[in-house]
C-alpha positions as CSV (number, residue, x, y, z in Angstrom):
1,M,79.6,-19.7,45.1
2,W,79.5,-23.0,47.0
3,L,80.1,-25.0,43.9
4,S,83.1,-22.9,43.2
5,F,84.3,-23.5,46.7
6,L,84.1,-27.2,46.2
7,R,85.9,-27.1,42.9
8,V,88.7,-25.1,44.5
9,R,89.0,-27.4,47.5
10,I,89.2,-30.5,45.3
11,G,91.5,-28.7,42.8
12,L,94.0,-27.7,45.5
13,R,94.3,-31.4,46.4
14,R,94.8,-32.7,42.9
15,L,96.5,-30.0,40.8
16,P,99.5,-27.8,41.1
17,L,98.5,-24.2,41.7
18,P,99.3,-22.9,38.1
19,L,97.2,-25.6,36.5
20,L,94.3,-25.0,38.9
21,V,94.3,-21.3,38.2
22,D,94.4,-22.0,34.5
23,E,91.5,-24.4,34.9
24,L,89.5,-21.9,37.0
25,G,90.2,-19.1,34.7
26,H,89.0,-20.8,31.6
27,T,85.3,-21.0,32.4
28,P,82.3,-20.1,30.3
29,V,81.1,-16.6,30.9
30,R,77.7,-16.5,32.6
31,A,74.9,-14.0,31.9
32,Y,74.9,-12.5,35.5
33,R,76.9,-9.5,36.4
34,H,77.7,-8.3,40.0
35,P,79.9,-5.4,41.1
36,P,83.3,-6.9,41.9
37,A,83.6,-5.3,45.3
38,L,80.1,-6.6,46.3
39,L,81.1,-10.1,45.0
40,S,84.3,-10.0,47.0
41,L,82.3,-9.1,50.2
42,A,79.8,-11.9,49.5
43,V,82.6,-14.5,49.1
44,Y,84.2,-13.3,52.3
45,R,81.0,-13.4,54.3
46,S,79.7,-16.6,52.9
47,L,82.9,-18.6,53.5
48,Q,83.2,-17.3,57.0
49,L,80.2,-19.3,58.3
50,G,80.9,-22.0,60.8
51,P,84.0,-22.9,62.8
52,H,86.2,-23.5,59.8
53,K,87.6,-20.4,58.1
54,P,89.1,-20.9,54.6
55,R,92.7,-19.6,54.1
56,C,93.3,-16.6,51.8
57,L,94.3,-18.8,48.9
58,T,91.0,-20.7,48.9
59,S,88.9,-17.5,49.3
60,S,90.9,-15.7,46.5
61,L,90.5,-18.7,44.1
62,V,86.7,-18.7,44.7
63,L,86.5,-15.0,44.0
64,Y,88.8,-15.3,41.0
65,R,86.6,-18.0,39.4
66,L,83.4,-16.0,40.1
67,L,84.9,-12.9,38.5
68,R,86.1,-14.8,35.5
69,E,82.7,-16.4,35.1
70,Q,81.1,-12.9,34.7
71,G,83.8,-11.9,32.2
72,D,86.1,-9.8,34.4
73,L,89.8,-10.2,33.6
74,A,90.8,-11.0,37.2
75,E,94.3,-11.9,38.3
76,L,95.2,-14.0,41.3
77,V,98.2,-12.4,43.1
78,I,100.4,-13.9,45.7
79,G,102.8,-11.8,47.7
80,L,104.9,-11.5,50.8
81,P,105.1,-8.8,53.5
82,A,107.7,-6.1,52.7
83,E,109.8,-7.2,55.7
84,A,109.2,-11.0,55.3
85,R,110.8,-13.1,58.0
86,N,109.5,-16.4,56.6
87,H,107.9,-17.7,53.5
88,A,104.3,-17.3,54.7
89,A,102.6,-15.9,51.6
90,H,99.2,-14.1,51.2
91,A,96.8,-14.3,48.2
92,W,94.3,-11.7,46.9
93,V,92.6,-10.8,43.6
94,E,93.1,-7.7,41.4
95,L,91.3,-6.3,38.4
96,G,93.8,-4.2,36.5
97,T,95.7,-2.5,39.3
98,R,92.7,-2.4,41.7
99,D,92.8,-4.7,44.8
100,I,89.4,-6.5,44.9
101,G,90.1,-8.7,47.9
102,P,88.6,-10.7,49.5
103,P,89.3,-8.9,52.7
104,P,91.9,-8.0,53.9
105,G,93.1,-7.8,50.3
106,R,96.7,-6.8,49.5
107,G,97.4,-5.0,52.7
108,R,101.1,-4.3,53.0
109,H,102.2,-7.3,50.9
110,T,104.4,-7.0,47.9
111,P,103.4,-9.2,44.9
112,I,105.8,-11.9,44.0
113,T,103.7,-13.7,41.3
114,R,100.5,-13.2,39.3
115,F,98.2,-15.6,37.6
116,P,96.0,-14.1,34.8
């Protein structure tokens, strides 16, 4: 998980988001398998340690990579609140049509783009 976090942090600095998602999504499938909801909670809790809390995009990208590593066809989704007053977006991960998180997940946001 921490290696994925480092890859995401470095990737966000050096690549445009579509290229980073493509790079994170094309990863070799590992032998381990964890329930997606449990993995989501583990990402959320692990990255909440210390005074610095990662933004939703960083947490979602870490979860996205870990799910893709175990063979799940996860999608990174970015959306806005239904009554958006600015361009402050929110990111979460979905499997099929199911919101996987990390918490708080989709909430009341409307998807504006998806990255498979």
